[in-house]
C-alpha positions in Angstrom: 146.2 250.7 110.1 144.1 251.9 113.0 141.4 254.4 112.1 142.0 257.1 114.6 139.3 259.4 113.1 136.6 256.7 113.4 137.6 256.0 117.0 137.2 259.7 117.9 133.9 259.9 116.0 132.4 256.8 117.7 133.5 258.1 121.1 131.6 261.3 120.5 128.5 259.2 119.9 128.8 257.8 123.4 129.8 254.2 122.5 131.8 252.4 125.1 135.3 251.4 124.5 134.5 247.7 123.8 132.0 248.7 121.1 134.4 251.1 119.5 137.1 248.4 119.5 134.7 246.0 117.8 133.7 248.6 115.2 137.2 249.6 114.3 138.8 246.1 114.4 141.3 247.0 117.2 141.8 246.2 120.8 140.2 248.1 123.7 143.6 249.0 124.9 144.3 250.8 121.7 141.0 252.7 121.9 141.8 253.8 125.5 145.3 254.9 124.4 144.0 256.9 121.4 141.3 258.6 123.5 143.8 259.5 126.3 146.4 260.9 123.9 143.8 262.9 122.0 142.5 264.4 125.2 146.1 265.3 126.2 146.7 267.0 122.8 143.3 268.7 122.8 141.9 266.8 119.8 138.2 265.9 119.6 135.6 265.1 117.0 134.7 266.9 114.8 138.3 267.5 113.9 139.6 270.9 112.5 138.7 271.4 108.8 141.2 270.2 106.4 143.0 267.8 108.8 143.9 264.6 106.9 144.3 261.1 108.4 148.1 261.4 108.1 148.1 264.8 109.9 145.9 263.3 112.6 148.3 260.3 113.1 151.3 262.7 113.3 149.5 264.8 115.8 148.7 261.8 118.0 152.1 260.1 117.6 154.9 262.5 116.8 157.4 259.7 117.5 156.6 256.0 117.5 156.5 254.4 120.9 157.3 250.8 121.9 154.1 248.8 122.2 153.8 247.3 125.7 153.6 243.5 126.0 150.8 242.1 128.2 150.6 238.7 129.9 147.9 236.6 128.3 145.8 234.8 130.9 145.4 231.0 131.0 141.7 230.9 129.8 141.5 227.2 130.0 142.1 227.6 133.8 139.7 230.5 133.9 136.9 228.5 132.2 137.5 225.6 134.6 137.3 227.9 137.6 134.1 229.6 136.3 132.3 226.3 136.7 132.7 226.5 140.5 130.0 228.0 142.6 130.6 231.7 143.6 133.5 232.3 141.2 133.2 235.4 139.0 135.3 236.9 136.3 136.1 239.9 138.5 137.6 237.6 141.2 139.7 235.7 138.7 140.9 239.0 137.1 142.0 240.2 140.6 143.9 236.9 141.1 145.4 237.3 137.6 146.6 240.9 138.3 148.2 239.8 141.6 150.0 237.0 139.8 151.3 239.5 137.1 152.6 241.9 139.8 154.5 239.2 141.5 156.1 238.1 138.3 156.8 241.7 137.1 154.4 241.4 134.1 151.8 243.7 132.7 148.2 242.6 133.1 145.2 243.3 130.8 142.5 245.6 132.2 139.2 244.0 133.2 137.3 244.8 130.0 140.0 243.3 127.8 140.3 240.3 130.2 136.5 239.7 129.7 136.7 240.2 125.9 139.4 237.5 125.5 137.4 235.2 127.7 134.3 235.7 125.5 136.5 234.9 122.4 137.8 231.8 124.1 134.3 230.5 125.1 133.0 231.3 121.6 135.7 229.1 120.1 134.8 226.3 122.5 131.1 226.4 121.5 130.0 228.2 124.7 127.0 230.4 124.5 125.9 233.4 126.5 122.5 235.1 126.9 122.7 238.7 125.6 120.7 241.3 127.3 119.9 244.0 124.8 119.4 247.6 125.9 116.6 249.7 124.4 117.6 251.8 121.4 121.1 250.3 121.3 121.1 248.0 118.2 119.2 247.7 114.9 120.0 244.4 113.1 119.5 244.2 109.4 119.5 241.5 106.7 118.0 240.2 103.5 115.5 237.4 103.9 116.5 234.1 102.4 113.1 233.6 100.8 112.0 235.8 97.9 108.6 237.1 96.9 107.6 237.8 93.3 105.4 239.9 91.0 103.9 239.0 87.7 105.1 240.7 84.5 101.9 242.0 82.9 103.4 241.7 79.4 105.0 238.2 79.5 103.4 236.6 82.6 106.9 235.8 83.9 107.6 235.9 87.7 110.0 238.7 88.7 111.8 238.0 92.0 111.5 240.5 94.8 114.1 240.5 97.6 112.9 241.2 101.1 114.8 243.5 103.5 114.3 243.0 107.3 115.3 245.3 110.1 114.7 244.5 113.8 115.2 246.2 117.1 116.3 243.3 119.4 115.1 244.8 122.6 111.4 245.0 121.5 111.5 242.7 118.5 109.8 245.5 116.5 110.5 245.0 112.8 110.4 246.7 109.4 110.0 244.8 106.2 110.1 246.0 102.5 110.6 244.4 99.1 113.0 245.5 96.4 113.9 244.3 92.9 117.6 244.2 93.7 120.0 243.8 96.6 122.4 246.4 95.2 123.9 249.5 97.0 121.0 251.8 96.1 118.3 249.4 97.4 120.3 248.6 100.5 120.7 252.3 101.4 117.1 253.1 100.6 116.0 250.2 102.8 117.9 251.7 105.8 116.5 255.2 105.2 113.0 253.8 105.1 113.5 251.7 108.2 114.8 254.7 110.2 111.7 256.7 109.1 109.4 253.8 110.1 111.0 253.5 113.5 111.0 257.3 113.9 114.6 257.3 115.2 118.0 255.8 115.0 119.7 253.1 117.1 123.2 253.7 118.3 124.5 250.6 116.5 123.7 248.9 113.2 124.6 245.2 113.1 124.7 243.7 109.6 126.1 240.7 107.8 129.3 240.8 105.8 127.6 241.5 102.4 129.5 243.6 99.8 127.0 246.5 100.0 127.9 246.9 103.7 131.5 245.6 104.2 134.4 245.6 101.8 136.8 243.6 104.1 136.4 241.8 107.4 139.6 240.2 108.5 140.7 239.3 112.0 142.6 242.6 112.4 140.8 244.8 109.9 137.2 245.9 109.2 136.7 248.1 106.1 133.2 249.3 105.5 131.7 250.1 102.1 132.3 253.8 101.6 128.6 254.7 100.9 127.5 252.6 103.9 130.0 254.4 106.1 128.7 257.7 104.9 125.1 256.7 105.8 126.2 255.8 109.3 127.9 259.2 109.7 124.9 261.0 108.4 122.6 259.3 110.9 125.3 259.6 113.7 125.3 255.9 114.3 127.9 253.1 114.2 128.1 249.9 112.2 129.3 246.7 113.8 129.5 243.8 111.2 128.9 240.3 112.6 131.8 238.0 112.7 132.2 235.8 109.6 130.1 232.7 109.8 128.7 233.6 113.2 124.9 233.8 112.9 124.6 233.9 116.7 125.9 237.5 116.6 122.7 238.4 114.7 120.4 235.9 116.3 117.4 238.2 116.7 117.2 239.3 113.1 118.0 235.7 111.9 115.1 234.5 114.0 112.9 237.3 112.7 113.7 236.5 109.1 112.4 233.0 109.7 109.3 234.3 111.3 108.8 236.9 108.6 109.1 234.2 105.9 106.4 232.2 107.6 104.0 234.9 108.8 104.3 237.3 105.8 105.8 235.7 102.7 104.1 232.3 103.2 100.8 234.0 103.9 101.0 235.9 100.6 102.3 233.0 98.5 98.9 232.4 96.7 98.3 236.0 95.9 99.3 237.5 92.5 100.8 241.0 92.5 101.3 243.0 89.3 103.6 245.8 90.8 106.2 246.2 93.5 104.0 248.9 95.2 101.1 246.5 95.3 103.3 243.8 96.9 104.8 246.2 99.5 101.3 247.4 100.4 100.3 243.8 101.3 103.6 243.3 103.1 103.0 246.4 105.3 99.5 245.1 106.2 100.9 241.8 107.4 103.8 243.7 109.1 101.3 245.6 111.1 99.7 242.4 112.2 103.1 240.9 113.0 104.2 243.8 115.2 100.9 243.9 117.1 100.5 240.2 117.5 100.7 239.2 121.3 103.8 237.5 122.5 103.5 233.8 123.3 105.7 233.6 126.4 105.2 237.1 127.9 102.7 239.9 128.1 102.3 242.6 125.5 103.4 242.7 121.9 106.3 244.0 119.9 104.5 247.4 119.3 103.9 247.8 123.1 107.5 247.0 123.9 108.6 249.5 121.1 106.7 252.3 122.8 109.1 251.9 125.7 112.1 251.6 123.4 111.2 254.6 121.1 112.3 257.1 123.7 115.8 255.7 123.7 116.3 256.0 119.9 118.4 258.9 118.7 116.5 261.6 116.7 116.4 261.6 112.9 118.5 264.2 111.1 116.7 267.2 109.5 116.9 265.5 106.0 117.2 261.8 105.0 120.5 260.5 103.6 121.0 260.8 99.9 122.9 257.9 98.3 126.3 258.8 97.0 128.3 256.6 94.6 132.1 256.9 94.5 134.2 256.6 91.4 137.8 257.2 90.5 138.7 259.5 87.5 141.9 260.9 86.0 142.0 264.7 85.2 142.4 265.1 81.4 144.8 267.7 79.8 141.8 270.0 79.3 141.4 270.0 83.1 138.0 268.1 83.0 137.0 264.6 84.3 134.6 262.4 82.4 131.8 260.8 84.5 128.9 258.9 83.0 129.7 260.6 79.6 129.5 264.1 81.1 132.5 266.4 81.7 133.2 268.5 84.8 136.1 270.9 85.3 138.8 270.5 88.0 141.5 273.1 88.9 144.1 272.8 86.2 146.8 272.1 88.8 145.4 268.6 89.1 145.9 267.6 85.4 146.9 263.9 85.1 146.1 263.3 88.8 143.7 260.5 90.0 140.8 261.9 92.0 137.9 260.5 93.9 134.4 261.5 92.6 131.3 261.5 94.8 128.1 261.3 92.9 124.7 262.1 94.3 121.4 262.6 92.4 122.0 266.4 92.1 125.7 267.0 92.7 129.2 265.9 91.7 132.0 266.4 94.2 135.7 265.9 93.5 138.2 264.9 96.2 142.0 264.7 96.0 143.9 263.1 98.9 140.8 263.3 101.1 140.2 267.0 100.5 137.3 268.3 98.4 138.7 270.5 95.5 135.5 271.3 93.6 131.8 270.5 93.1 129.3 270.8 90.2 125.6 270.4 89.7 125.1 267.0 88.0 124.4 267.1 84.3 121.7 265.0 82.6 120.5 264.6 79.0 122.6 264.4 75.9 126.1 263.0 76.2 129.4 265.0 76.3 128.0 268.1 78.0 130.5 270.4 79.8 130.2 272.0 83.2 133.2 274.4 83.4 134.1 276.7 86.3 136.1 279.7 85.0 138.2 279.7 88.1 139.6 276.2 87.2 141.2 277.6 84.0 144.7 278.9 83.4 144.8 282.7 83.1 145.2 282.7 79.4 142.1 280.4 79.0 140.1 282.7 81.3 140.7 285.6 79.0 139.3 283.7 76.1 136.2 282.4 77.8 135.2 286.0 78.8 134.3 286.6 75.1 130.7 286.3 74.1 128.4 287.1 71.1 127.3 290.4 72.5 130.9 291.6 72.9 131.8 290.5 69.3 128.8 292.5 67.9 129.8 295.6 69.9 133.3 295.4 68.5 132.0 295.0 65.0 129.6 298.0 65.4 132.6 300.3 66.0 133.9 299.4 62.6 130.6 299.8 60.7 127.1 298.6 60.2 128.0 296.1 57.4 130.7 294.5 59.6 128.1 294.2 62.4 125.7 292.5 60.0 128.3 290.0 58.9 129.3 289.1 62.6 125.7 288.6 63.5 125.2 286.3 60.5 128.2 284.2 61.5 127.0 283.8 65.1 123.5 282.9 64.0 124.8 280.3 61.5 125.8 277.8 64.2 123.7 275.7 66.5 125.9 276.7 69.4 126.9 280.3 69.4 130.4 279.5 70.8 131.2 277.6 67.6 131.3 280.9 65.7 133.7 282.8 68.1 136.8 281.7 66.3 135.5 283.0 62.9 134.4 286.3 64.4 137.7 286.8 66.1 139.5 286.1 62.8 137.2 288.4 60.9 137.6 291.4 63.2 141.4 290.9 63.3 141.4 291.6 59.5 140.9 295.2 60.4 144.4 295.3 61.9 145.8 293.9 58.6 143.7 295.8 56.0 142.3 298.8 58.0 138.7 299.1 59.3 137.5 301.0 56.2 138.6 298.3 53.9 137.0 295.6 56.2 133.7 297.6 56.2 133.8 297.9 52.3 134.6 294.1 52.0 131.6 293.3 54.2 129.4 295.5 52.2 130.5 293.9 49.0 130.0 290.4 50.5 126.5 291.2 51.7 125.6 292.2 48.1 126.4 288.6 47.1 124.8 286.6 50.0 123.0 287.4 53.2 125.3 285.0 55.2 128.9 285.7 54.2 131.6 283.7 55.8 135.0 284.7 57.1 136.6 283.1 54.0 134.4 285.3 51.7 135.7 288.5 53.4 139.3 287.3 53.4 139.2 286.6 49.6 137.7 290.0 48.9 140.4 291.8 50.9 143.3 289.8 49.6 142.2 290.3 45.9 141.6 294.0 46.4 137.9 293.8 45.2 136.9 296.1 48.1 138.9 298.9 46.3 137.1 298.7 43.0 134.7 301.6 42.5 131.2 300.7 41.3 131.1 301.1 37.5 128.0 303.0 36.5 127.8 303.2 32.7 127.1 306.7 31.5 124.4 305.9 29.0 122.9 308.6 26.5 119.5 309.9 27.4 118.0 308.0 24.4 119.7 304.8 25.2 116.5 303.0 26.0 114.9 304.2 22.8 117.7 303.5 20.3 119.9 301.0 22.1 123.7 301.0 21.7 125.1 302.1 18.3 128.7 301.4 17.3 130.6 304.1 15.5 132.2 303.8 12.0 135.7 303.3 13.5 134.5 300.0 14.9 134.0 298.7 11.5 137.2 300.2 10.1 135.3 302.8 8.1 135.6 306.6 8.0 133.6 308.7 10.3 
């Protein structure tokens, strides 16, 4: 399916129609058609908030139209004619258009005519010299050769993978080593390269590695989601090379070979004990590489870069922060579990599958392309909960509004002894919320047995233990022990002196 949103975004960046077509995996005619229709309907990037891809497609094409059929030129004839002196593609295109008009057929436009000719010559091993424009392309790749550092504990060699970014116009390059070629390292390498160059090229040209491209078929290019977000953050476009076509990325391929010789081979006999130490040595050799005079022309890469720097797009106010995407299902308790942490979602989405975007500090939840909530990311012990009260059903919201202070105030209205028991229950748990259920049950006993009896029961329980439980108070009330008056024996004044003396009747005698 054509990505209409991406076509509008890349057009807003100033890319020409051929570049947009290459990035989106569609024809230039399709790009022209989408841009014309969007202009007629008043649609431009950025799109209105909340507009989904389906709504955009419906707005552009309320009713499906019949796709026009174009006459494919005879490129074998075109290639043969191009070998003749003075013959140009423009001339052959005009002849092709005249032939189509005479036969009542629909011709391709000049740009599409040239594109198909380039495709034809590529299949027939023809090559072209590419003139790169300043600030237009940044080519990126991992070097085939690896460096290494020495493990200080075991003495083993730990491989280090080398990232290379090159601006083809000047040849100015950036090189850095990483322990892995995963998504995090791939993203950080781009961020550091942009910072090193002090700007952003209009196009990033990469290989078809998984951290950059999910699918690259003849009629479909699907970028990795995190990589696509990086491009949007830096307001640039990503054009993956054709599969098994290293000539598309010839400058960086050549630079990788030179880097392997000039930097990695030069450091082969040195021992590094940390990645920072290795990268420091790499940056020293990189400075020499960029300032080394050209062999076949005047100047150096750094001098050529000073001219190219002005054509780079400015960096955004803050660098891109890597975001990982995961899929989760909303549980019946309206929470999702991500990395053993729980985050609430509006209860209407229970049992729905949602997309979760994770950054270092935030967790964002999306459903059907729309963000439905966000949380600060939790760290530390497992099974923590981040719950937004607005995500709860109404009856759950009433319960969550209770807290320890409110229970104590309620108990104080009944009596001081009841307040002391409630405070003892709340302080008896590691987490205060664990005692809410017992406090609620205790205070509800006042409805069943009257507040006075509850106060007396709490007083009696406190005489037994400083930390009575809900069960203790319930037993006292149900057995009626709170109603028994304190028995104070009326002892004679000389009790202490003479003790207790039984009367004659006790022994069956006469008084």
